[in-house]
C-alpha positions in Angstrom: -24.5 9.6 20.4 -25.3 6.0 19.5 -23.7 3.6 21.9 -21.0 1.4 20.5 -22.5 -1.9 19.2 -19.8 -4.0 20.9 -18.9 -4.8 24.4 -15.3 -5.7 24.5 -13.6 -6.7 21.3 -15.4 -8.3 18.4 -14.1 -10.2 15.4 -11.6 -8.7 13.0 -12.7 -11.1 10.2 -13.9 -9.5 7.0 -15.2 -12.4 5.0 -18.3 -12.7 2.8 -20.7 -13.3 5.8 -19.3 -10.2 7.6 -19.8 -8.1 4.5 -23.4 -9.2 4.2 -24.0 -8.5 7.9 -22.3 -5.1 7.6 -24.6 -4.1 4.7 -27.6 -5.2 6.6 -26.6 -3.1 9.6 -25.9 -0.1 7.3 -29.5 -0.3 6.0 -31.0 -0.4 9.5 -29.0 1.9 11.8 -27.9 5.5 12.1 -24.2 5.6 12.7 -22.2 8.3 14.5 -19.7 8.3 11.6 -19.7 6.9 8.1 -16.4 7.0 6.3 -16.3 7.1 2.5 -13.1 5.6 1.2 -11.1 2.7 2.5 -7.6 3.7 1.7 -5.1 4.4 4.5 -6.8 7.6 5.6 -10.3 6.1 5.6 -9.0 3.0 7.4 -7.3 5.2 10.0 -10.4 7.4 10.5 -12.5 4.3 11.0 -10.1 2.9 13.6 -9.8 6.3 15.4 -13.5 6.7 15.6 -14.2 3.1 16.6 -11.6 3.2 19.4 -13.3 6.4 20.8 -16.5 4.4 21.3 -18.3 5.8 18.2 -20.5 3.6 15.9 -18.8 3.5 12.5 -19.5 2.3 9.0 -17.1 2.3 6.1 -18.0 2.2 2.4 -15.5 1.7 -0.5 -16.3 1.7 -4.2 -13.7 -0.8 -5.1 -11.3 -3.0 -3.1 -9.6 -1.8 0.1 -6.5 0.2 -0.7 -7.2 -0.2 -4.5 -6.1 3.4 -5.2 -3.1 5.3 -4.0 -2.7 3.2 -0.8 -1.5 0.1 -2.7 0.8 1.9 -5.2 3.2 3.9 -3.0 6.9 3.5 -2.5 6.0 1.3 0.5 8.1 3.5 2.8 7.4 4.7 6.3 9.6 7.8 6.3 10.1 11.3 7.5 10.7 12.8 4.0 14.4 13.7 4.0 13.9 16.1 1.0 11.4 18.2 3.0 14.3 19.4 5.2 15.5 21.3 2.2 12.1 23.1 2.2 12.6 23.9 5.9 9.5 21.9 6.7 10.9 20.7 10.0 7.5 20.2 11.7 6.3 17.9 8.9 9.5 15.8 9.1 9.4 15.6 12.9 5.7 14.6 12.9 6.4 11.8 10.3 9.5 10.5 12.2 7.5 10.4 15.4 4.9 8.3 13.6 7.6 6.1 12.1 8.8 5.3 15.7 5.3 4.4 16.8 4.6 2.2 13.9 7.9 0.3 14.2 7.7 -0.3 17.9 4.1 -0.2 19.1 1.4 -0.1 16.4 2.6 -2.5 13.7 5.9 -4.2 14.6 4.8 -7.2 12.4 4.2 -5.1 9.3 6.8 -2.2 9.5 10.5 -2.9 9.6 13.7 -0.9 9.2 15.4 -0.6 5.8 18.9 0.9 5.1 19.7 3.4 2.4 22.9 4.7 0.8 22.9 8.4 -0.2 25.9 8.7 -2.6 27.8 12.0 -2.6 29.5 13.4 -5.7 31.5 16.3 -4.1 34.2 15.7 -1.5 33.7 18.5 0.9 30.7 20.8 0.7 28.1 18.2 -0.4 29.1 15.7 2.3 28.9 18.5 4.9 25.5 19.7 3.5 23.9 16.2 3.2 25.6 15.0 6.4 24.1 17.9 8.3 20.7 17.1 6.8 20.8 13.4 7.7 22.1 14.3 11.2 19.1 16.6 11.7 16.9 13.9 10.3 18.1 11.5 13.0 17.9 14.2 15.7 14.2 15.0 14.8 13.3 11.3 15.2 14.1 11.6 19.0 11.6 14.4 19.4 8.6 14.2 21.7 10.5 11.7 23.9 10.1 8.9 21.4 12.9 6.5 20.5 14.1 6.3 16.9 13.6 2.6 16.3 16.3 2.5 13.6 20.1 2.6 13.7 22.0 5.9 13.5 23.4 7.2 10.2 27.1 6.9 9.3 29.5 8.3 6.7 31.2 6.0 4.3 34.2 6.3 2.0 33.7 5.2 -1.6 35.5 1.9 -0.7 33.2 1.4 2.2 30.1 2.1 0.1 31.2 -0.3 -2.6 31.4 -3.1 0.0 27.7 -2.6 0.7 26.7 -1.9 -2.9 29.2 -3.5 -5.4 26.8 -2.6 -8.3 27.6 1.1 -8.0 29.8 2.7 -10.6 33.1 3.9 -9.0 33.1 7.1 -11.1 29.5 8.0 -10.1 30.3 9.0 -6.5 33.1 9.8 -4.1 31.5 8.6 -0.9 28.1 8.0 0.7 26.0 8.4 3.8 24.1 5.4 5.1 20.9 6.1 7.0 17.8 4.1 7.9 14.1 4.5 7.4 11.3 1.9 7.4 9.1 0.0 4.9 5.7 -1.6 4.8 3.4 -3.6 2.4 1.0 -0.6 2.1 -2.1 -2.6 1.0 -1.7 -5.2 3.7 -1.3 -2.4 6.3 -4.5 -0.7 5.2 -6.4 -4.0 5.3 -5.0 -4.8 8.7 -6.0 -1.3 10.0 -9.6 -2.0 8.7 -9.6 -5.4 10.4 -8.6 -3.7 13.6 -11.4 -1.2 13.2 -13.8 -4.1 12.7 -12.6 -5.7 15.9 -13.7 -2.5 17.7 -17.1 -2.6 16.0 -16.8 -0.9 12.7 -19.1 -2.2 9.9 -17.1 -2.4 6.7 -18.1 -3.2 3.1 -15.9 -3.0 -0.1 -17.4 -2.6 -3.6 -20.1 -0.3 -2.1 -20.1 3.0 -4.0 -21.4 6.3 -2.7 -23.7 7.6 -5.4 -25.3 10.5 -3.5 -26.1 12.1 -0.2 -29.1 12.4 2.0 -30.0 16.0 3.0 -32.2 17.6 5.6 -32.1 21.2 4.5 -28.4 22.2 4.4 -27.3 19.3 6.6 -26.0 16.1 5.2 -27.6 13.2 7.0 -26.5 10.1 5.1 -25.5 8.4 1.9 -27.0 6.6 -1.0 -24.8 3.6 -1.8 -24.9 1.0 -4.5 -23.7 -2.5 -3.8 -21.6 -3.2 -7.0 -21.7 -6.9 -6.4 -25.5 -7.1 -6.4 -26.5 -3.9 -8.1 -28.9 -2.9 -5.3 -29.0 0.6 -3.9 -29.7 1.5 -0.3 -29.4 4.4 2.2 -27.1 4.7 5.1 -27.9 7.3 7.8 -25.2 9.1 9.7 -24.7 11.9 12.1 -21.3 12.8 10.5 -19.7 11.7 7.3 -16.0 11.7 6.5 -14.9 12.1 2.9 -11.5 10.3 2.9 -11.4 9.5 -0.8 -7.9 10.9 -1.8 -7.7 11.8 -5.5 -11.5 11.4 -5.7 -12.1 14.1 -3.1 -13.4 16.6 -5.6 -15.7 14.0 -7.2 -17.4 13.3 -3.8 -17.7 17.0 -3.1 -19.6 17.4 -6.4 -22.1 14.9 -5.3 -22.8 17.1 -2.3 -23.3 20.1 -4.6 -20.2 22.0 -5.6 -16.5 21.5 -5.3 -15.9 23.8 -2.4 -12.8 25.7 -1.7 -10.4 22.7 -1.2 -9.1 21.0 -4.4 -6.9 18.0 -4.8 -4.5 17.5 -7.8 -3.2 14.1 -8.8 0.5 13.5 -9.3 1.5 10.2 -11.0 4.4 8.2 -9.6 5.5 4.9 -11.2 7.7 2.1 -9.8 9.6 -0.7 -11.5 10.1 -4.1 -10.0 13.3 -6.0 -10.9 14.9 -9.2 -9.6 17.2 -8.9 -6.6 20.2 -10.4 -8.6 20.1 -7.5 -11.1 21.6 -5.1 -8.5 24.2 -6.4 -6.2 23.7 -4.5 -2.9 22.9 -5.2 0.7 21.3 -1.8 1.1 18.8 0.4 -0.7 19.8 3.6 -2.6 18.4 7.1 -2.7 19.4 9.2 -5.7 18.6 12.9 -6.3 17.2 13.8 -9.7 16.4 17.2 -11.3 12.6 16.7 -10.5 12.3 14.3 -7.6 14.0 11.6 -5.6 14.7 8.1 -6.9 14.6 5.2 -4.5 16.0 1.7 -5.0 14.3 -0.2 -2.3 14.9 -3.8 -1.2 11.7 -5.9 -1.5 12.1 -9.6 -0.7 13.6 -11.2 -3.8 13.1 -8.0 -5.7 14.0 -4.3 -5.9 11.4 -1.5 -6.2 12.7 1.4 -8.2 10.9 4.8 -8.3 9.4 7.2 -8.5 8.3 9.8 -11.0 6.3 12.9 -10.2 4.1 14.2 -13.0 0.7 15.7 -13.3 -2.2 13.3 -14.2 -5.6 14.3 -15.4 -6.8 11.1 -16.9 -8.4 7.9 -15.5 -8.0 8.0 -11.7 -9.0 4.4 -11.2 -6.3 3.0 -13.4 -3.3 5.4 -13.8 -1.0 4.0 -16.5 2.7 3.9 -16.7 4.0 4.8 -20.2 7.2 3.7 -21.9 8.5 7.3 -21.4 7.9 6.9 -17.6 9.8 3.6 -17.6 12.7 5.0 -19.7 13.0 7.9 -17.2 13.4 5.7 -14.2 15.8 3.4 -16.0 17.9 6.3 -17.3 18.3 7.7 -13.8 19.1 4.5 -12.0 21.5 3.4 -14.7 23.5 6.6 -14.1 25.0 5.0 -11.0 25.0 1.3 -11.9 28.0 -0.5 -13.4 25.7 -2.9 -15.2 22.7 -1.0 -16.7 19.2 -2.3 -16.4 17.1 -2.8 -19.5 13.4 -3.2 -20.2 14.0 -7.0 -20.2 15.0 -6.8 -16.6 11.7 -5.3 -15.5 9.4 -7.9 -13.9 6.6 -5.6 -12.9 5.4 -2.0 -13.1 2.9 -0.1 -11.1 1.6 3.5 -11.2 -0.1 5.4 -8.4 -1.5 8.9 -7.8 -0.6 11.2 -5.0 -3.4 13.4 -3.7 -1.8 16.8 -3.4 -3.5 19.9 -2.2 -3.8 22.4 -5.0 -1.5 25.4 -4.8 -0.2 28.2 -6.9 2.8 26.3 -8.3 2.5 24.3 -11.6 5.0 21.6 -10.6 3.3 18.8 -8.6 6.6 18.1 -6.9 6.2 21.5 -5.2 2.6 21.1 -4.0 1.9 20.6 -0.4 2.2 17.1 1.2 0.5 18.5 4.4 -3.1 17.7 5.0 -6.2 19.7 5.6 -9.5 19.0 7.4 -12.6 21.0 6.7 -16.3 21.1 7.3 -17.6 22.1 3.8 -21.2 21.6 4.7 -22.9 20.7 8.0 -22.6 16.9 8.7 -19.7 16.4 6.3 -16.0 16.4 7.2 -13.3 16.4 4.4 -9.8 15.2 5.0 -7.2 15.5 2.2 -3.5 15.7 1.4 -0.8 14.2 3.6 1.1 11.0 3.1 1.0 7.4 4.1 3.3 7.8 7.1 1.2 10.4 8.8 -2.2 8.7 8.2 -2.9 8.4 11.9 -2.5 12.1 12.5 -4.8 12.8 9.6 -7.3 10.4 11.0 -7.2 11.9 14.4 -7.7 15.4 13.1 -10.6 14.2 11.0 -12.4 12.5 13.9 -11.6 15.6 16.1 -13.7 17.5 13.6 -16.4 14.9 13.7 -16.5 15.2 17.5 -17.3 18.9 17.1 -20.4 18.0 15.1 -21.7 15.4 17.6 -23.7 16.1 20.7 -22.0 15.0 23.9 -18.5 14.4 24.9 -16.3 12.3 22.6 -13.1 10.6 24.0 -9.7 11.7 22.9 -7.8 9.7 20.2 -6.0 6.7 21.6 -4.6 5.1 18.4 -1.1 5.9 19.3 -1.5 3.2 21.9 -3.5 0.6 20.0 -1.6 -2.2 18.2 -3.1 -3.3 14.9 -4.4 -6.9 14.9 -1.5 -9.3 14.7 0.9 -6.9 16.4 0.2 -7.5 20.1 2.6 -10.3 21.2 4.3 -10.4 17.8 7.9 -10.4 19.2 7.2 -13.4 21.5 5.7 -15.3 18.6 8.6 -14.4 16.4 11.0 -15.7 19.0 9.0 -19.0 19.0 9.1 -19.4 15.2 11.2 -22.5 15.2 8.7 -24.2 17.6 5.9 -23.1 15.3 7.7 -24.6 12.3 8.2 -27.9 14.1 4.5 -28.0 15.2 3.1 -27.1 11.8 5.4 -29.1 9.5 6.3 -25.9 7.6 9.9 -24.8 7.1 10.9 -22.0 9.4 11.4 -19.7 6.4 7.7 -20.2 5.6 6.8 -19.3 9.2 8.9 -16.2 9.0 7.2 -15.2 5.8 3.7 -15.7 7.4 4.7 -13.8 10.6 5.9 -10.8 8.7 2.6 -10.7 6.8 0.1 -11.7 9.5 1.8 -11.4 12.9 0.0 -13.3 15.6 -2.9 -14.0 13.2 -0.7 -16.7 11.8 -2.6 -19.1 14.0 -5.6 -18.7 11.7 -3.6 -19.7 8.6 -2.0 -22.6 10.4 -5.5 -23.7 11.4 -6.6 -23.7 7.7 -3.5 -25.8 6.9 -4.2 -28.3 9.7 -7.7 -28.8 8.4 -6.6 -29.1 4.7 -2.9 -30.0 4.5 -2.9 -29.3 0.8 -3.2 -25.5 1.6 0.3 -25.7 3.1 1.8 -26.1 -0.4 3.2 -23.1 -2.3 1.3 -21.8 -5.3 2.4 -23.3 -8.6 4.1 -20.4 -10.3 4.3 -18.0 -7.3 6.1 -20.1 -4.7 6.7 -17.2 -2.3 3.1 -17.6 -1.2 1.1 -20.6 0.2 -2.2 -21.8 -1.1 -3.7 -21.1 2.3 -3.0 -17.3 1.8 -5.4 -17.2 -1.1 -8.2 -18.9 0.8 -7.4 -16.6 3.8 -7.6 -13.5 1.7 -11.2 -14.2 0.8 -12.3 -15.8 4.1 -10.8 -13.2 6.5 -9.4 -10.2 4.6 -12.3 -9.0 2.4 -11.0 -10.0 -1.0 -13.8 -10.4 -3.5 -12.0 -11.0 -6.8 -8.8 -12.5 -8.2 -7.3 -9.1 -8.8 -7.8 -8.2 -5.1 -5.8 -11.3 -4.2 -3.0 -11.1 -6.8 -2.5 -7.3 -6.7 -3.1 -6.4 -3.0 -3.4 -9.3 -0.5 -0.3 -10.7 -2.2 2.0 -8.9 -4.7 2.1 -11.6 -7.3 0.9 -9.2 -10.0 4.1 -7.2 -9.8 6.5 -9.8 -8.5 6.0 -12.5 -11.2 7.4 -12.3 -14.7 4.0 -13.3 -16.1 2.2 -10.8 -13.8 0.3 -13.7 -12.2 -1.3 -15.1 -15.3 0.1 -18.6 -14.6 -1.4 -18.7 -11.1 -4.7 -17.1 -11.8 -6.6 -20.3 -12.5 -5.3 -22.0 -9.3 -6.2 -18.9 -7.3 -9.7 -18.8 -8.8 -10.3 -22.4 -7.9 -9.2 -21.7 -4.3 -11.4 -18.6 -4.1 -14.5 -20.2 -5.7 -15.8 -22.2 -2.7 -15.2 -19.3 -0.2 -17.0 -16.8 -2.4 -19.7 -19.1 -3.8 -18.6 -18.8 -7.5 -20.1 -21.0 -10.1 -17.8 -22.4 -12.8 -19.0 -19.7 -15.2 -18.1 -17.0 -12.7 -14.7 -18.7 -11.9 -13.8 -18.7 -15.6 -14.9 -15.1 -16.0 -12.7 -14.0 -13.2 -9.7 -15.6 -14.8 -10.5 -14.0 -18.2 -11.0 -10.6 -16.7 -7.6 -10.9 -15.0 -6.0 -11.9 -18.2 -7.5 -8.8 -20.0 -6.2 -6.6 -17.2 -2.7 -7.8 -17.5 -2.7 -7.5 -21.3 -4.0 -3.9 -21.1 -1.4 -2.9 -18.5 1.4 -4.4 -20.6 0.1 -2.7 -23.7 -0.1 0.7 -21.9 3.6 0.3 -20.8 4.6 0.1 -24.5 2.9 3.4 -25.3 4.9 6.6 -25.8 2.9 9.0 -23.6 0.2 9.4 -21.0 -2.7 9.8 -23.5 -1.8 6.7 -25.4 -1.1 4.7 -22.2 -4.4 5.7 -20.6 -6.3 4.7 -23.8 -4.6 1.2 -23.7 -5.3 0.7 -20.0 -8.9 1.6 -20.4 -9.2 -1.3 -22.9 -9.7 -3.8 -20.1 -13.1 -3.6 -18.5 -13.4 -3.7 -14.7 -14.4 -6.9 -13.1 -17.9 -8.1 -13.7 -19.9 -8.2 -10.5 -20.6 -11.7 -9.2 -24.3 -11.1 -9.6 -24.0 -10.8 -13.4 -25.6 -13.8 -15.1 
């Protein structure tokens, strides 16, 4: 095996210079592992391989986490509903991962969140659901781990209304409060990739796999196209991991045939509404005829979702239709004393779950478990699963890679590796008032930064010290500082406005205007870092405007076909190399 290119830890920075250097390395070296796809599973696989001492490269056709991994319910959870399917092992595995993420791997990014589960029957339902939640709590103690969240408790209707005054009194008779955890999914993926980079992984976004290199039956590398420059090159590898989620079958076709494992896409949409529209100090979980509906606290907002319907249209830009939005509003309004309307919706986003194909027609019944396979020599496929269990999926994928490499490969150690920004987080959180005093920022700003960057906050404070103007909030999105826009491009791999407003921050779903009012300011901050001309800067703003208009139009369409056609009306971002 190729020796790891680093001795000790390297840099976690993923700026323009690091991308150029990574592409240069990819054209010159043979890697132990090349990972295709930089969603959560690809990021996890890269980190797992890098921390085993393997040389690693990662290619991603768009931005990091630009598919499923930025459009989830943003929960780290065991999957309470899987207990009804008697899938105890899956729930236990997920709850074990939840404890690791909360307490060891990412304490700066993952935090507990409470939920109310209303009951409508006085005796049997409370007993039935109570037993399920008790089992849920018990499973979280498995394998000697601690739970990391408070224990559940039963509430009367009066007790539940104290926590959630917005609930209709006649919609329930009591409730059970339990705890899970939540995360900004896109930030988590980017942080996992930065951690992989710190251990030597070479990572490049907007680098599309367009074909495979072969020596007889064996896959020996990739042909990749740099979508920023338009150039094509070859990347040699001893083993390749296909971690492309809903694009799994597309990548398999490039190898030559779909193989025996197929992935179906299930669309889930979420609405974002202001916090003052629902008076509650806790999240809600509601059972529907098809799925589970969550009302999730999200800063100054609520996330409400999700749906679960088959999707066979554009994978890159799944569209939420008016019918989807109506469905979510109808179900959440069934328990609210002041119904929500379309006018209350600040943002909408749609994502696709990669489900392993089965015999059932309903996507809500397809497997959420994952599978790892060697479809052809030199290629490992990993598919299925869910965000919470990404680390287990990654471990299994790299275990399969290890079988294909000559020589001994170390065991996975990612259950003991904090993500960058996590080591020492609690101590820095305890010192937040001192940080505020030293930086001149309000302690509320420091808390915001710590929850997003952990101990890497020093990098942002350094930017602000050099240019105090970066310590000001964005005009029109004042939850975020100007420094965060610069940092997104200089350290976090953002290449375009949409990367910053949709994933490094969540302005595109949190602002009433979907970020249109802040796009020009963001572009002006990004331009010096990314080397944009005025023409390119203006083009970025225009393309973002078209994207927002297309999304809004799609959300006024009656069904999937019409919504998809409207969303396709906005072209993807023009590469910076375009004249």
